[in-house]
C-alpha positions as CSV (number, residue, x, y, z in Angstrom):
1,M,0.0,0.0,0.0
2,T,2.7,2.5,0.9
3,Q,4.6,1.6,-2.3
4,D,1.5,2.4,-4.3
5,I,1.3,5.8,-2.6
6,G,5.0,6.4,-3.4
7,N,4.5,5.5,-7.0
8,V,1.6,7.9,-7.3
9,A,3.6,10.7,-5.7
10,V,6.5,10.0,-8.1
11,A,4.1,10.0,-11.1
12,Q,2.6,13.3,-10.0
13,G,6.1,14.8,-9.6
14,F,7.0,13.7,-13.2
15,E,3.7,15.1,-14.4
16,M,4.4,18.5,-12.7
17,L,7.9,18.6,-14.2
18,S,6.6,17.8,-17.6
19,T,4.0,20.5,-17.4
20,A,6.6,23.1,-16.2
21,L,9.0,22.1,-19.1
22,A,6.2,22.4,-21.6
23,N,5.2,25.8,-20.3
24,K,8.8,27.0,-20.5
25,Q,9.1,25.7,-24.0
26,Q,5.9,27.5,-25.1
27,K,7.1,30.8,-23.6
28,M,10.5,30.4,-25.4
29,E,8.7,29.7,-28.7
30,G,6.5,32.7,-28.2
31,Q,9.5,34.9,-27.6
32,M,11.2,33.6,-30.7
33,A,8.1,34.2,-32.8
34,M,7.9,37.8,-31.6
35,Q,11.6,38.4,-32.4
36,L,11.1,37.0,-35.9
37,L,8.1,39.2,-36.4
38,Q,9.9,42.3,-35.1
39,G,12.9,41.5,-37.3
40,A,10.7,41.1,-40.4
41,A,8.8,44.4,-39.9
42,Q,9.8,47.0,-42.4
43,P,10.8,50.4,-41.0
44,A,8.7,53.3,-42.2
45,A,10.2,55.3,-45.0
46,P,11.5,58.7,-43.8
47,S,9.6,61.7,-44.9
48,P,11.4,64.0,-47.4
49,V,13.1,67.0,-46.0
50,G,12.5,70.3,-47.8
51,N,11.1,70.8,-51.3
52,L,13.9,69.4,-53.4
53,G,12.8,66.3,-55.4
54,N,9.2,66.3,-54.2
55,N,7.7,67.3,-57.6
56,I,9.1,65.6,-60.7
57,D,7.7,66.4,-64.1
58,I,8.1,63.6,-66.7
59,K,7.0,64.3,-70.3
60,V,7.0,61.5,-72.8
């Protein structure tokens, strides 16, 4: 009987460890996904300074 209780306690310990490791892995994957998305984001084009080059007339 006491051996059965010990086996249940060990099984629950392994289950908790497995849950903690899975949670940690999910957090790391989420961080990696966010880093990938941030790295892929295109920076906004800077607005032109002054009037030079804003108006270009092309005649064909």
